[in-house]
C-alpha positions, 0 to 999 in steps of 0.5 A: 613312537620310535626312538629319538636321539635329544639336543644334549651335550652328550652324545647318545642321549634319546627316548624311547619306550620302555623294553622288557630286557630294561630292568637291570639298568633301572633299578640301578639307576632308580633305586636311589634315595634322592631320586624317590625324594622327589616322586610321590610315594607310588616310586618305591624306595629301595628299588627292587628287580620285581618293581622294575617287571611291576613296571616294565608290565605296566609300560607296557598295557594300553598306556605304553604309548604315554611311559618313556624310557631316557636313555644313555647309549640304549640303557636306560638311565630315566624315565618319562610319562603323560599322564591322561586327565580325565572328564573335563579335564579330557584335553589335559595332560600331566607330565612326571619324569625322573633320573638317576643322579649319576645324570643329573645337572647334564641338561639330558631332563629338559631335552627329554620334556621338551621332546616328549612336549612337542611330540605329546602335543603332535599326536595326541589331542591336548592342548596342556602339559602340567607338572608338579614339583614339591617345594624341595626340588630347585632342579626341578623347576629349572628343568620346566622353565628350561622346557618353556613351562609357565609357573603357575601357581602354588598348591600351600602344603598340599603334598606328604612325603617323607612325613614333611609337609610341601607345598607343590610348584604348577607348570603348565606348558599350552599347545601353542597353535590353540 
């Protein structure tokens, strides 16, 4: 996938593959407790140069076609990616995304999710994309809903984040032509 602009109120917002020189921007926006508290524990806090180097090396492996940087004026401000499911779930991908705090509330995450979802249904052999959201993160629920993901249910007390047991809300979008 080449970079493409997103339909947002801010010019210069795009989604593209991560590059080796994205480390400083990645650290600047990922090193935030407000960001990390809504993501899995695999997303570290604090987020260091070493974490960025490790992520950029992973993003350059065989999954690179499914890991994308969200950018403003070509500088990384967030990330979005798809994780392939396997076995009987092989036609499903899980989506995850994050955005630096300074960029919240501008429709950027929604635009990135819409664009990556459309790309995935066009380019990948999948029929379903799903995302799980902690019950403490209603803003992410709105992102999914605005990107045409439907609420499917609640996994009660299914996650623990920062010592707190939370429900996880499940949203999904289906390939329109299947």
